[in-house]
N, C-alpha and C positions, 0 to 999 in steps of 0.2 A: 793238856797244857794250854793255858790261855795266852793270848797274844801279848799281854802285858809283861810276861816273863822273858820276852825277847828284847834285846837292845834295838833301839831305833835304827842304828847303822846296819844291822843284820836284815831287818825288814826292808830298808831302803835299797839294799843291794838286790834283793829279790824283786822289788818293784822295778828297779832299773833294768834288770834282765828281761822282765816281762814286757816293759815298755819298749825296750830296744827291739825285741822280736816283733812287736805290733807295728812300730813305725817302719822298720825294715820291710815288712811284708806289705804294708799299705803303699810304700814307695814302689816296690817291684810290681804290684798290681797296676799302678799308674803307668809304669814303663811298659808293661805287657800290653796294655790297652793302646798305647801309642805305637806299638810295633817294634819297640827297641829290644824286647826279649822274645824269644821264640820257644816253641815246644809247649809243654803243659806245666802249669803252676798249681800245685795243691797247697793252699794256704792253711796256716795253723791258727788263724785268728779266732780267739775264743778259748783255745786250749792251752794258752801259755803257762797257766799255773801248774800243769802236769810236768812239763819239761823242767821248769825252774825248780819246783818243789822236790822232784826226784833227784835231779842232777846236783842240786845244792847239798844233798845228803851224801854224795859220792866223795871219794878222795882222789888225789893225784895218783895216776896209775890204773884206776878203774876205767873200763872202756864202755862206750855206748854204741849200740847198733841201732840204726835208725831206719826210717821208711821213706816212701815217696813224699810224705808230708813232714820233711825233716829240718826245715830252716830253724824252727824254734829249738830243736835239740842241739843243732850246731852252735847257735848263739849262746845257749846256756852252758855249753861245754867250753866256750871261750874262743871259738874260731873267729879270727879277725874279720870284721865286716867288709873291708876292702877286698880281701881274697875271696870271701863268700860271694860278693857281688860280681867280681871278675869271673868267677866260675859260671854264674848265671848268664853272663855275656859271652861265654865261650872263649875267654881270653887266656893267654899263657900264664898270667899272674894269678889265675884261679887256684883253688885248693887242689885240683887235679889237672892243671894246665888247660882248663876249659874243655876237657874231654868227657867229663862225667855229667855236668849239668845239675839241674835241680833235684832230680829223683835218685841220683847216685852219689850224693855228697860224701866225700872222704877227706879226712884230715887226721892222719895217724899221729902227728905231733901233738894234737890236742885231744887225743883219745877217742876219735871217731873213725874207726877202721872200716866201717861199712854203712851204707844206706842202700836198702834194697827196694826196688820198685815192685818186686814180686810180693804179693800179699802173704805175710807170714814168713818170708824168705830169710829173715835174720834170726828167727827163733832157733833153728838147729845149730847155726853157727855160734850163737851165744852159748849154747850148751858145750860145744867143743872148746871155746875159749875159756869157759869157766872150769872145764875139766883140766885144761892145761895149767891154769892157775893153781888148781888143787894139787896136781902132780908136782909142780915146781915149788909148792909151799910159799907162794908169793903173798898171800893174804889179800890179794885183789879180788874184785868181783866183776863179772860181766853183766851188763844190763841191756836188755832189748826192749824196744817200744814197738807196739803193733796195735791195730784197731780191732774193734769188736768183730769185724768181718773175718779176721784171721783165725778166730777160734773154731771155724768150721773146716779148716784145712787139715790135711793129714800131718803136715809138718808140726802143727801145734800139738796134736795129741802124741805123736811119736816122741817129740822133743821133751814134753813134760814127763812122759813115762821114763825116758832115759835119764833125765836130770834127777828124778827121784831115785832111780836104781843106783846111779853113780854117786849120789849125794854131792852135787857140785854147787859152788857158790854163784848160781845164776839168779838174776833178778828179772822176772818177767813182768812187764808193765803193760797192761791192756788199757789203752785209751778208748774207753767206751764212749764215743761221741754220738751214740744213738742211731747212727746210720752207716751201713756198709755200702758206700756209694749212695744208693737210693733206697736200700732195703732197711726198714726199721728193725732194730735189734730184736724186738719181740717176735718178728717173723723169721729171723735168721738164726736165733739161738734158742734151744729148747728149754734151758734153765733160766729162771728170772734173775739169777745171780751168776755172772760169769765166774766170779771167784769160787763158786761151788764146783765148777768144772775142774779147777786145779786141786781143790780139796779131795776130789775123787781119786787123784793120783798120790795122795798122802803129802801134798805140798802145803806148807803153812801159807795161808792166804789172808789178805787184808782188802778192805774196801775203803776208798778215799773219796772225799768230795772234790772232784777235779776242778771245781770253780772256786776253790779256796786254797791259795798257795800255802798258807800256814798249816792247814789240815793235811795237805799232800806231803809237805816236808816232815811233819811229825810222824806220820805213818811210814813214809819212806825211810826216815832215819832209824826208826825202830826196826823195821823189816830188814834193812840193809846191814846196819852196824851191830845190832843186838842179836841177829839171827844168821843171815847169809854169811857175813864175814866171820862172826865169832864161832858159829856152829858148823860152818862150811857145808851148808845145805841150801837148796833152792827155796826161793820165796816168790809169791805171786801177789801183785797189786792190781786191783781193778780200780781205775780212776774214772768216775762217772763225770763226763765233761760234755761239751757241746761245741760244734764248729758253727760259727756265725754265718759263714758263706757256704757256697755250694761245694760239691766234691772237688771241683777244680774251677778255674776262672771261666771256663766255657759253660759251666752248669749254672746258667743265669735264672731260669724260670723256677727250678726246684719244685716241680708239681707234686712231689712226694711228701711235702710237709707244708703246713699252713703258715702264713705270714705271722699270724697271731702267736703261734708257738715260738717262732724265731724271736719276735719282739719280746716275749716274756722271758726267754732265756738270756737275752742281752741285758736285762736288768740285773743279772747275776754276774756281770762282767768282772772277772777277778782283778783286773787292773784298776778299774774305777773303785771297786770296793776296798782294795788295799790303800789306795790314795785317800779315801774318806777316813779310813782307820788311822792312818798316819797323821792326818790333820786333827782328827777328833780326840785321839787318845795319846798321841805322842808330841803334840805341839809343833809338828812340822808345818811350816808356812806354805801357803799356796804359791807364793812367789818363788820359794826354793824349789818346789816341784815343777813349776813352770820353767825355771832356769835349767833344771835337769832335762826336761823335754827338749828345750832349745839346743842343749849340748848334744843330745842324741840325734836330733834332726840334722845338725851340722855334720856329725860323724857319718850319717847315712848319705848325705849329699856329697861329702868328700869321697865316700866309697864309690858313688856313681861316677864321679869325675875320674877317679883312679881307674875304674873299669873301662870307661869310654876311651881313655888315653892309653890303655895298655895294648900291646900288640897281640895278634893271633899267633898261635904256635906255627912255626915254619912247617909246612907239610912234609918236608924232607925228614923231620924229626919223628913223624908218626910211627914208622916201623919199630922204633925203639920201645913203643908201648903196646905193641900187638904181639901176642904170643900164641903158638900152637904146639901141640904135642906131636913130635916127630922122632922116630927112632929111639923111643924110650926116654927122651929128655925134652926140656922146654927149649924151643928154638925160636929165633926171630922169624916172623912170618914174611 
């Protein structure tokens, strides 16, 4: 399907979501370098087309299970920027009252029940949620995102095997950004096609150009709605993408990849390319797109002020959110 078959409004919405993710992360990178944010930040810059393309194909009621690199997933799922920013500041107005932070983002109301910092940690949970959907005949699907490094874990293989055995509506999205931290995918995965690994378990698999949001959407829409949802079976999408920055903000030198490689991949920037398409083929003016950017910048700046002015959680409230197993039931610790 070619781009001209889409309404300009549809493409503009995907452009806006990608741009919102990019501007949000550029801002938190700035705040992190100033010392306003603490911990680790794993940025999604360069990969925005994957989150937006896949999540645009989902419906209300479908859930997304994310990773340590999850800001883009949260934004595409509709998590409000002010609450997302407050979570990164550790404030009580955050999505998890400031207790989860960047690597464990959760917003159940917006269909984001888990972000796991464990590599591949969300994959088995996705299978369980998809099985629950199948048993309840809800017609929803569960989608999990993970990187190429996760395909070497036991959770990956056990989960795909179980998903195929149970025929559950699970959508596995491998964001193959070419590096598992610093290990090139060619040295970490035995198969040249990660999608082939899923096919070995009898799972219908697709490969998408993760630098092209339209291509990702088309493939995800077909995989999710024409197969996973309709047939109640698992599907696998390998989205070949690229992270423009290091594994996290402390990974500055990146000795494992050449600057020329990074520069070449930046020319495939999915946001810039969609902007060019909107101007060239849809007659969207540069001033209109500049106005959209200005609107997003203000929204992000407002989110920063909201977070800065929000209170921390009262320490006396903390025991309400800590649980332990005692005497056969969940007890407050």
